[in-house]
N, CA, C and O atoms as CSV, one atom per row, in Angstrom:
chain,resi,resn,atom,element,x,y,z
A,1,MET,N,N,62.636,-73.705,48.248
A,1,MET,CA,C,62.041,-73.475,49.533
A,1,MET,C,C,61.252,-74.740,49.928
A,1,MET,O,O,60.578,-75.365,49.109
A,2,LYS,N,N,61.370,-75.076,51.200
A,2,LYS,CA,C,60.680,-76.274,51.676
A,2,LYS,C,C,59.272,-75.957,52.132
A,2,LYS,O,O,58.982,-74.890,52.674
A,3,ASN,N,N,58.421,-76.920,51.892
A,3,ASN,CA,C,57.029,-76.852,52.352
A,3,ASN,C,C,57.013,-77.119,53.817
A,3,ASN,O,O,57.668,-78.046,54.292
A,4,ILE,N,N,56.255,-76.301,54.567
A,4,ILE,CA,C,56.263,-76.464,56.005
A,4,ILE,C,C,55.621,-77.786,56.415
A,4,ILE,O,O,56.080,-78.402,57.377
A,5,TRP,N,N,54.587,-78.245,55.730
A,5,TRP,CA,C,53.843,-79.396,56.156
A,5,TRP,C,C,54.472,-80.685,55.677
A,5,TRP,O,O,54.452,-81.684,56.395
A,6,THR,N,N,55.036,-80.687,54.468
A,6,THR,CA,C,55.566,-82.002,53.960
A,6,THR,C,C,57.084,-82.077,54.072
A,6,THR,O,O,57.638,-83.176,54.085
A,7,GLY,N,N,57.747,-80.982,54.150
A,7,GLY,CA,C,59.207,-80.985,54.221
A,7,GLY,C,C,59.864,-81.173,52.891
A,7,GLY,O,O,61.087,-81.294,52.825
A,8,LYS,N,N,59.079,-81.205,51.795
A,8,LYS,CA,C,59.629,-81.402,50.464
A,8,LYS,C,C,59.843,-80.043,49.788
A,8,LYS,O,O,59.163,-79.060,50.082
A,9,ARG,N,N,60.803,-80.029,48.882
A,9,ARG,CA,C,61.090,-78.785,48.142
A,9,ARG,C,C,60.042,-78.628,47.028
A,9,ARG,O,O,59.631,-79.591,46.380
A,10,GLU,N,N,59.641,-77.394,46.844
A,10,GLU,CA,C,58.675,-77.079,45.753
A,10,GLU,C,C,59.473,-76.957,44.456
A,10,GLU,O,O,60.560,-76.379,44.415
A,11,LYS,N,N,58.905,-77.509,43.425
A,11,LYS,CA,C,59.522,-77.374,42.103
A,11,LYS,C,C,58.989,-76.152,41.418
A,11,LYS,O,O,57.781,-75.925,41.359
A,12,LYS,N,N,59.938,-75.337,40.881
A,12,LYS,CA,C,59.513,-74.163,40.104
A,12,LYS,C,C,59.459,-74.539,38.670
A,12,LYS,O,O,60.334,-75.241,38.163
A,13,LEU,N,N,58.444,-74.082,38.012
A,13,LEU,CA,C,58.314,-74.309,36.572
A,13,LEU,C,C,59.167,-73.296,35.838
A,13,LEU,O,O,59.084,-72.095,36.093
A,14,SER,N,N,59.982,-73.785,34.932
A,14,SER,CA,C,60.840,-72.906,34.160
A,14,SER,C,C,60.146,-72.576,32.843
A,14,SER,O,O,59.628,-73.470,32.174
A,15,LEU,N,N,60.132,-71.312,32.471
A,15,LEU,CA,C,59.504,-70.858,31.220
A,15,LEU,C,C,60.486,-70.919,30.092
A,15,LEU,O,O,60.093,-70.766,28.935
A,16,PHE,N,N,61.763,-71.140,30.378
A,16,PHE,CA,C,62.783,-71.157,29.335
A,16,PHE,C,C,62.520,-72.163,28.262
A,16,PHE,O,O,62.554,-71.789,27.089
A,17,PRO,N,N,62.253,-73.444,28.571
A,17,PRO,CA,C,62.004,-74.414,27.491
A,17,PRO,C,C,60.743,-74.059,26.679
A,17,PRO,O,O,60.700,-74.309,25.475
A,18,LEU,N,N,59.742,-73.491,27.315
A,18,LEU,CA,C,58.543,-73.126,26.604
A,18,LEU,C,C,58.821,-71.951,25.642
A,18,LEU,O,O,58.282,-71.919,24.535
A,19,LEU,N,N,59.637,-71.016,26.055
A,19,LEU,CA,C,60.033,-69.915,25.168
A,19,LEU,C,C,60.857,-70.384,23.978
A,19,LEU,O,O,60.664,-69.929,22.851
A,20,ILE,N,N,61.763,-71.285,24.243
A,20,ILE,CA,C,62.568,-71.842,23.143
A,20,ILE,C,C,61.685,-72.538,22.121
A,20,ILE,O,O,61.845,-72.357,20.914
A,21,PHE,N,N,60.729,-73.355,22.635
A,21,PHE,CA,C,59.811,-74.023,21.706
A,21,PHE,C,C,58.968,-73.015,20.913
A,21,PHE,O,O,58.758,-73.203,19.715
A,22,GLY,N,N,58.500,-71.984,21.543
A,22,GLY,CA,C,57.722,-70.928,20.906
A,22,GLY,C,C,58.507,-70.240,19.802
A,22,GLY,O,O,57.992,-70.027,18.704
A,23,PHE,N,N,59.748,-69.895,20.093
A,23,PHE,CA,C,60.585,-69.251,19.061
A,23,PHE,C,C,60.874,-70.191,17.903
A,23,PHE,O,O,60.883,-69.756,16.752
A,24,ALA,N,N,61.111,-71.482,18.179
A,24,ALA,CA,C,61.382,-72.449,17.105
A,24,ALA,C,C,60.137,-72.615,16.244
A,24,ALA,O,O,60.250,-72.683,15.020
A,25,ALA,N,N,58.958,-72.682,16.842
A,25,ALA,CA,C,57.731,-72.834,16.074
A,25,ALA,C,C,57.483,-71.586,15.208
A,25,ALA,O,O,57.138,-71.716,14.034
A,26,ALA,N,N,57.651,-70.410,15.758
A,26,ALA,CA,C,57.465,-69.193,14.962
A,26,ALA,C,C,58.473,-69.117,13.815
A,26,ALA,O,O,58.118,-68.741,12.698
A,27,PHE,N,N,59.724,-69.473,14.091
A,27,PHE,CA,C,60.723,-69.458,13.042
A,27,PHE,C,C,60.372,-70.425,11.889
A,27,PHE,O,O,60.533,-70.094,10.714
A,28,THR,N,N,59.902,-71.592,12.247
A,28,THR,CA,C,59.493,-72.593,11.254
A,28,THR,C,C,58.354,-72.099,10.381
A,28,THR,O,O,58.367,-72.274,9.163
A,29,LEU,N,N,57.357,-71.473,11.023
A,29,LEU,CA,C,56.201,-70.977,10.259
A,29,LEU,C,C,56.618,-69.842,9.321
A,29,LEU,O,O,56.185,-69.807,8.169
A,30,ILE,N,N,57.429,-68.940,9.785
A,30,ILE,CA,C,57.921,-67.847,8.937
A,30,ILE,C,C,58.771,-68.369,7.798
A,30,ILE,O,O,58.691,-67.851,6.684
A,31,SER,N,N,59.556,-69.347,8.041
A,31,SER,CA,C,60.421,-69.930,6.976
A,31,SER,C,C,59.563,-70.594,5.899
A,31,SER,O,O,59.833,-70.446,4.707
A,32,LEU,N,N,58.532,-71.324,6.321
A,32,LEU,CA,C,57.636,-71.944,5.337
A,32,LEU,C,C,56.919,-70.937,4.506
A,32,LEU,O,O,56.758,-71.126,3.300
A,33,SER,N,N,56.479,-69.861,5.122
A,33,SER,CA,C,55.783,-68.831,4.378
A,33,SER,C,C,56.698,-68.165,3.365
A,33,SER,O,O,56.287,-67.937,2.227
A,34,ASN,N,N,57.916,-67.851,3.747
A,34,ASN,CA,C,58.868,-67.245,2.805
A,34,ASN,C,C,59.265,-68.215,1.691
A,34,ASN,O,O,59.485,-67.801,0.553
A,35,SER,N,N,59.355,-69.508,2.021
A,35,SER,CA,C,59.704,-70.484,1.020
A,35,SER,C,C,58.593,-70.605,-0.070
A,35,SER,O,O,58.884,-70.691,-1.263
A,36,ARG,N,N,57.334,-70.609,0.378
A,36,ARG,CA,C,56.212,-70.668,-0.559
A,36,ARG,C,C,56.188,-69.452,-1.452
A,36,ARG,O,O,55.957,-69.580,-2.655
A,37,SER,N,N,56.421,-68.266,-0.897
A,37,SER,CA,C,56.426,-67.039,-1.679
A,37,SER,C,C,57.573,-67.060,-2.715
A,37,SER,O,O,57.374,-66.671,-3.866
A,38,ALA,N,N,58.742,-67.502,-2.311
A,38,ALA,CA,C,59.862,-67.584,-3.219
A,38,ALA,C,C,59.606,-68.578,-4.348
A,38,ALA,O,O,60.001,-68.351,-5.491
A,39,ASN,N,N,58.938,-69.687,-4.011
A,39,ASN,CA,C,58.610,-70.696,-5.034
A,39,ASN,C,C,57.637,-70.133,-6.072
A,39,ASN,O,O,57.787,-70.406,-7.263
A,40,GLU,N,N,56.659,-69.364,-5.647
A,40,GLU,CA,C,55.710,-68.767,-6.557
A,40,GLU,C,C,56.390,-67.761,-7.492
A,40,GLU,O,O,56.109,-67.721,-8.690
A,41,GLU,N,N,57.282,-66.956,-6.926
A,41,GLU,CA,C,58.034,-66.005,-7.757
A,41,GLU,C,C,58.897,-66.694,-8.793
A,41,GLU,O,O,58.992,-66.247,-9.936
A,42,TYR,N,N,59.526,-67.786,-8.387
A,42,TYR,CA,C,60.377,-68.582,-9.268
A,42,TYR,C,C,59.522,-69.166,-10.404
A,42,TYR,O,O,59.931,-69.150,-11.565
A,43,ARG,N,N,58.359,-69.670,-10.067
A,43,ARG,CA,C,57.498,-70.277,-11.073
A,43,ARG,C,C,57.026,-69.226,-12.098
A,43,ARG,O,O,56.986,-69.498,-13.298
A,44,GLN,N,N,56.681,-68.056,-11.623
A,44,GLN,CA,C,56.256,-66.994,-12.527
A,44,GLN,C,C,57.355,-66.597,-13.478
A,44,GLN,O,O,57.123,-66.444,-14.677
A,45,SER,N,N,58.552,-66.430,-12.952
A,45,SER,CA,C,59.693,-66.055,-13.830
A,45,SER,C,C,60.048,-67.158,-14.778
A,45,SER,O,O,60.499,-66.892,-15.892
A,46,SER,N,N,59.853,-68.424,-14.361
A,46,SER,CA,C,60.162,-69.561,-15.213
A,46,SER,C,C,59.149,-69.602,-16.408
A,46,SER,O,O,59.543,-69.874,-17.542
A,47,ILE,N,N,57.878,-69.336,-16.142
A,47,ILE,CA,C,56.892,-69.316,-17.213
A,47,ILE,C,C,57.187,-68.186,-18.183
A,47,ILE,O,O,57.144,-68.389,-19.396
A,48,LYS,N,N,57.482,-67.014,-17.674
A,48,LYS,CA,C,57.788,-65.849,-18.544
A,48,LYS,C,C,59.053,-66.130,-19.378
A,48,LYS,O,O,59.103,-65.800,-20.563
A,49,GLU,N,N,60.057,-66.732,-18.761
A,49,GLU,CA,C,61.286,-67.005,-19.479
A,49,GLU,C,C,61.062,-68.037,-20.593
A,49,GLU,O,O,61.650,-67.905,-21.666
A,50,SER,N,N,60.230,-69.058,-20.366
A,50,SER,CA,C,60.030,-70.047,-21.399
A,50,SER,C,C,59.260,-69.442,-22.605
A,50,SER,O,O,59.531,-69.755,-23.765
A,51,ILE,N,N,58.315,-68.586,-22.280
A,51,ILE,CA,C,57.587,-67.926,-23.373
A,51,ILE,C,C,58.527,-66.979,-24.173
A,51,ILE,O,O,58.486,-66.942,-25.402
A,52,SER,N,N,59.351,-66.238,-23.454
A,52,SER,CA,C,60.301,-65.333,-24.117
A,52,SER,C,C,61.265,-66.093,-25.015
A,52,SER,O,O,61.553,-65.657,-26.130
A,53,ARG,N,N,61.771,-67.243,-24.530
A,53,ARG,CA,C,62.703,-68.042,-25.368
A,53,ARG,C,C,61.989,-68.610,-26.579
A,53,ARG,O,O,62.571,-68.650,-27.662
A,54,ALA,N,N,60.767,-69.044,-26.436
A,54,ALA,CA,C,60.064,-69.584,-27.585
A,54,ALA,C,C,59.794,-68.472,-28.622
A,54,ALA,O,O,59.892,-68.701,-29.828
A,55,ALA,N,N,59.450,-67.256,-28.127
A,55,ALA,CA,C,59.238,-66.146,-29.023
A,55,ALA,C,C,60.546,-65.782,-29.773
A,55,ALA,O,O,60.512,-65.489,-30.968
A,56,ALA,N,N,61.672,-65.802,-29.076
A,56,ALA,CA,C,62.944,-65.499,-29.691
A,56,ALA,C,C,63.317,-66.554,-30.687
A,56,ALA,O,O,63.882,-66.238,-31.734
A,57,LEU,N,N,63.015,-67.827,-30.391
A,57,LEU,CA,C,63.264,-68.919,-31.334
A,57,LEU,C,C,62.411,-68.738,-32.579
A,57,LEU,O,O,62.893,-68.958,-33.690
A,58,CYS,N,N,61.155,-68.343,-32.417
A,58,CYS,CA,C,60.259,-68.093,-33.542
A,58,CYS,C,C,60.839,-66.929,-34.396
A,58,CYS,O,O,60.824,-66.990,-35.626
A,59,TYR,N,N,61.324,-65.923,-33.752
A,59,TYR,CA,C,61.897,-64.755,-34.469
A,59,TYR,C,C,63.107,-65.180,-35.273
A,59,TYR,O,O,63.289,-64.754,-36.414
A,60,ALA,N,N,63.947,-66.035,-34.666
A,60,ALA,CA,C,65.141,-66.501,-35.380
A,60,ALA,C,C,64.788,-67.414,-36.551
A,60,ALA,O,O,65.440,-67.349,-37.593
A,61,ALA,N,N,63.779,-68.257,-36.405
A,61,ALA,CA,C,63.406,-69.190,-37.434
A,61,ALA,C,C,62.560,-68.579,-38.535
A,61,ALA,O,O,62.736,-68.908,-39.708
A,62,GLU,N,N,61.642,-67.692,-38.171
A,62,GLU,CA,C,60.665,-67.179,-39.133
A,62,GLU,C,C,60.855,-65.710,-39.488
A,62,GLU,O,O,60.227,-65.226,-40.430
A,63,GLY,N,N,61.708,-64.983,-38.756
A,63,GLY,CA,C,61.972,-63.585,-39.040
A,63,GLY,C,C,61.011,-62.607,-38.439
A,63,GLY,O,O,61.107,-61.411,-38.713
A,64,ALA,N,N,60.084,-63.066,-37.629
A,64,ALA,CA,C,59.108,-62.202,-36.959
A,64,ALA,C,C,58.652,-62.847,-35.654
A,64,ALA,O,O,58.609,-64.069,-35.513
A,65,TYR,N,N,58.322,-61.996,-34.731
A,65,TYR,CA,C,57.773,-62.523,-33.466
A,65,TYR,C,C,56.318,-62.987,-33.694
A,65,TYR,O,O,55.599,-62.418,-34.514
A,66,PRO,N,N,55.913,-63.998,-32.975
A,66,PRO,CA,C,54.542,-64.509,-33.155
A,66,PRO,C,C,53.494,-63.496,-32.646
A,66,PRO,O,O,53.734,-62.749,-31.698
A,67,GLN,N,N,52.331,-63.501,-33.308
A,67,GLN,CA,C,51.295,-62.564,-32.967
A,67,GLN,C,C,50.482,-62.998,-31.745
A,67,GLN,O,O,49.820,-62.176,-31.112
A,68,SER,N,N,50.536,-64.265,-31.424
A,68,SER,CA,C,49.724,-64.745,-30.270
A,68,SER,C,C,50.454,-65.842,-29.508
A,68,SER,O,O,51.370,-66.497,-30.007
A,69,LEU,N,N,50.005,-66.002,-28.293
A,69,LEU,CA,C,50.519,-67.085,-27.453
A,69,LEU,C,C,50.064,-68.450,-27.971
A,69,LEU,O,O,50.767,-69.447,-27.806
A,70,ASP,N,N,48.908,-68.491,-28.586
A,70,ASP,CA,C,48.413,-69.731,-29.146
A,70,ASP,C,C,49.324,-70.233,-30.263
A,70,ASP,O,O,49.519,-71.441,-30.404
A,71,TYR,N,N,49.884,-69.318,-31.059
A,71,TYR,CA,C,50.789,-69.717,-32.143
A,71,TYR,C,C,52.024,-70.391,-31.553
A,71,TYR,O,O,52.513,-71.389,-32.082
A,72,LEU,N,N,52.509,-69.844,-30.477
A,72,LEU,CA,C,53.693,-70.443,-29.799
A,72,LEU,C,C,53.326,-71.831,-29.257
A,72,LEU,O,O,54.154,-72.741,-29.303
A,73,GLY,N,N,52.141,-72.002,-28.761
A,73,GLY,CA,C,51.708,-73.281,-28.226
A,73,GLY,C,C,51.591,-74.324,-29.339
A,73,GLY,O,O,52.008,-75.469,-29.167
A,74,GLU,N,N,51.021,-73.925,-30.481
A,74,GLU,CA,C,50.829,-74.868,-31.560
A,74,GLU,C,C,52.141,-75.231,-32.265
A,74,GLU,O,O,52.335,-76.391,-32.629
A,75,ASN,N,N,53.031,-74.281,-32.462
A,75,ASN,CA,C,54.193,-74.522,-33.291
A,75,ASN,C,C,55.505,-74.684,-32.529
A,75,ASN,O,O,56.470,-75.205,-33.089
A,76,TYR,N,N,55.568,-74.258,-31.279
A,76,TYR,CA,C,56.819,-74.315,-30.538
A,76,TYR,C,C,56.658,-75.000,-29.173
A,76,TYR,O,O,57.572,-74.971,-28.349
A,77,GLY,N,N,55.512,-75.603,-28.945
A,77,GLY,CA,C,55.363,-76.454,-27.759
A,77,GLY,C,C,55.238,-75.693,-26.443
A,77,GLY,O,O,55.478,-76.275,-25.386
A,78,VAL,N,N,54.875,-74.430,-26.471
A,78,VAL,CA,C,54.655,-73.667,-25.234
A,78,VAL,C,C,53.319,-74.100,-24.645
A,78,VAL,O,O,52.301,-74.064,-25.336
A,79,ARG,N,N,53.309,-74.493,-23.423
A,79,ARG,CA,C,52.078,-74.914,-22.743
A,79,ARG,C,C,51.299,-73.675,-22.350
A,79,ARG,O,O,51.844,-72.798,-21.679
A,80,THR,N,N,50.049,-73.577,-22.746
A,80,THR,CA,C,49.268,-72.399,-22.498
A,80,THR,C,C,48.152,-72.597,-21.493
A,80,THR,O,O,47.449,-71.636,-21.182
A,81,GLU,N,N,47.954,-73.794,-20.973
A,81,GLU,CA,C,46.916,-74.030,-19.976
A,81,GLU,C,C,47.516,-73.946,-18.569
A,81,GLU,O,O,47.883,-74.964,-17.983
A,82,TYR,N,N,47.610,-72.736,-18.039
A,82,TYR,CA,C,48.137,-72.484,-16.733
A,82,TYR,C,C,46.948,-72.405,-15.740
A,82,TYR,O,O,46.078,-71.543,-15.868
A,83,GLU,N,N,46.934,-73.305,-14.772
A,83,GLU,CA,C,45.822,-73.335,-13.825
A,83,GLU,C,C,45.884,-72.203,-12.821
A,83,GLU,O,O,44.849,-71.642,-12.462
A,84,ASN,N,N,47.056,-71.858,-12.368
A,84,ASN,CA,C,47.192,-70.858,-11.286
A,84,ASN,C,C,47.753,-69.506,-11.746
A,84,ASN,O,O,47.967,-68.612,-10.927
A,85,TYR,N,N,47.987,-69.358,-13.049
A,85,TYR,CA,C,48.607,-68.137,-13.518
A,85,TYR,C,C,47.852,-67.577,-14.736
A,85,TYR,O,O,47.255,-68.318,-15.517
A,86,THR,N,N,47.900,-66.259,-14.867
A,86,THR,CA,C,47.369,-65.596,-16.033
A,86,THR,C,C,48.519,-65.004,-16.798
A,86,THR,O,O,49.364,-64.310,-16.233
A,87,VAL,N,N,48.554,-65.288,-18.132
A,87,VAL,CA,C,49.636,-64.805,-18.973
A,87,VAL,C,C,49.077,-63.767,-19.928
A,87,VAL,O,O,48.148,-64.033,-20.690
A,88,HIS,N,N,49.660,-62.583,-19.873
A,88,HIS,CA,C,49.299,-61.491,-20.786
A,88,HIS,C,C,50.400,-61.392,-21.833
A,88,HIS,O,O,51.551,-61.115,-21.495
A,89,TYR,N,N,50.066,-61.612,-23.084
A,89,TYR,CA,C,50.997,-61.580,-24.190
A,89,TYR,C,C,50.584,-60.466,-25.108
A,89,TYR,O,O,49.533,-60.554,-25.742
A,90,ARG,N,N,51.381,-59.409,-25.204
A,90,ARG,CA,C,51.033,-58.303,-26.079
A,90,ARG,C,C,52.000,-58.191,-27.214
A,90,ARG,O,O,53.183,-57.913,-27.020
A,91,TYR,N,N,51.484,-58.411,-28.422
A,91,TYR,CA,C,52.232,-58.322,-29.651
A,91,TYR,C,C,52.407,-56.856,-30.035
A,91,TYR,O,O,51.435,-56.106,-30.121
A,92,ALA,N,N,53.680,-56.449,-30.268
A,92,ALA,CA,C,53.930,-55.066,-30.578
A,92,ALA,C,C,54.338,-54.847,-32.033
A,92,ALA,O,O,54.311,-53.723,-32.532
A,93,GLY,N,N,54.705,-55.906,-32.688
A,93,GLY,CA,C,55.097,-55.797,-34.084
A,93,GLY,C,C,56.039,-56.937,-34.478
A,93,GLY,O,O,56.586,-57.607,-33.603
A,94,GLY,N,N,56.233,-57.164,-35.752
A,94,GLY,CA,C,57.014,-58.286,-36.214
A,94,GLY,C,C,58.496,-58.307,-35.746
A,94,GLY,O,O,59.083,-59.372,-35.552
A,95,ASN,N,N,59.060,-57.132,-35.579
A,95,ASN,CA,C,60.475,-57.104,-35.183
A,95,ASN,C,C,60.667,-56.523,-33.780
A,95,ASN,O,O,61.795,-56.197,-33.410
A,96,ILE,N,N,59.607,-56.385,-32.996
A,96,ILE,CA,C,59.674,-55.892,-31.638
A,96,ILE,C,C,59.285,-57.025,-30.707
A,96,ILE,O,O,58.242,-57.651,-30.894
A,97,PRO,N,N,60.130,-57.302,-29.685
A,97,PRO,CA,C,59.774,-58.409,-28.749
A,97,PRO,C,C,58.455,-58.105,-28.054
A,97,PRO,O,O,58.185,-56.957,-27.701
A,98,PRO,N,N,57.625,-59.143,-27.854
A,98,PRO,CA,C,56.316,-58.935,-27.198
A,98,PRO,C,C,56.507,-58.650,-25.736
A,98,PRO,O,O,57.514,-59.023,-25.135
A,99,ASP,N,N,55.513,-57.974,-25.163
A,99,ASP,CA,C,55.437,-57.774,-23.716
A,99,ASP,C,C,54.759,-58.961,-23.080
A,99,ASP,O,O,53.639,-59.311,-23.453
A,100,ILE,N,N,55.416,-59.583,-22.128
A,100,ILE,CA,C,54.868,-60.778,-21.494
A,100,ILE,C,C,54.797,-60.488,-19.974
A,100,ILE,O,O,55.790,-60.139,-19.336
A,101,ILE,N,N,53.569,-60.650,-19.430
A,101,ILE,CA,C,53.342,-60.444,-18.019
A,101,ILE,C,C,52.665,-61.709,-17.492
A,101,ILE,O,O,51.653,-62.164,-18.026
A,102,VAL,N,N,53.261,-62.267,-16.417
A,102,VAL,CA,C,52.684,-63.475,-15.773
A,102,VAL,C,C,52.261,-63.052,-14.350
A,102,VAL,O,O,53.060,-62.535,-13.570
A,103,THR,N,N,50.989,-63.290,-14.053
A,103,THR,CA,C,50.483,-62.973,-12.723
A,103,THR,C,C,49.791,-64.181,-12.102
A,103,THR,O,O,49.324,-65.073,-12.810
A,104,MET,N,N,49.731,-64.197,-10.789
A,104,MET,CA,C,49.089,-65.295,-10.080
A,104,MET,C,C,47.575,-65.009,-10.066
A,104,MET,O,O,47.140,-63.878,-9.851
A,105,LYS,N,N,46.801,-66.063,-10.302
A,105,LYS,CA,C,45.345,-65.901,-10.229
A,105,LYS,C,C,44.932,-65.821,-8.761
A,105,LYS,O,O,45.555,-66.419,-7.883
A,106,GLY,N,N,43.855,-65.057,-8.524
A,106,GLY,CA,C,43.312,-65.039,-7.172
A,106,GLY,C,C,43.871,-64.000,-6.348
A,106,GLY,O,O,43.501,-63.872,-5.181
């Protein structure tokens, strides 16, 4: 539509580019959040798996599962200083695999 006084056409602002940008920004933020969550779950399962493997190696070499996580650290190289995770290691007996629970701190 032309302006009566100037004779120039009025430009209409389109919301379409703004909506596209908004959806792209929201998608990016959601993807980053999901990626961080998946990374934490992978790290927890990786820690648990390494402790389980070391315990199985101890059982194969010595004939019994280790009584503590410290023993695995001293003799089988399992790192026990986890800054962001809490590891619960419950010894059930010499021939029973230990219960291992890894949780995120905080």
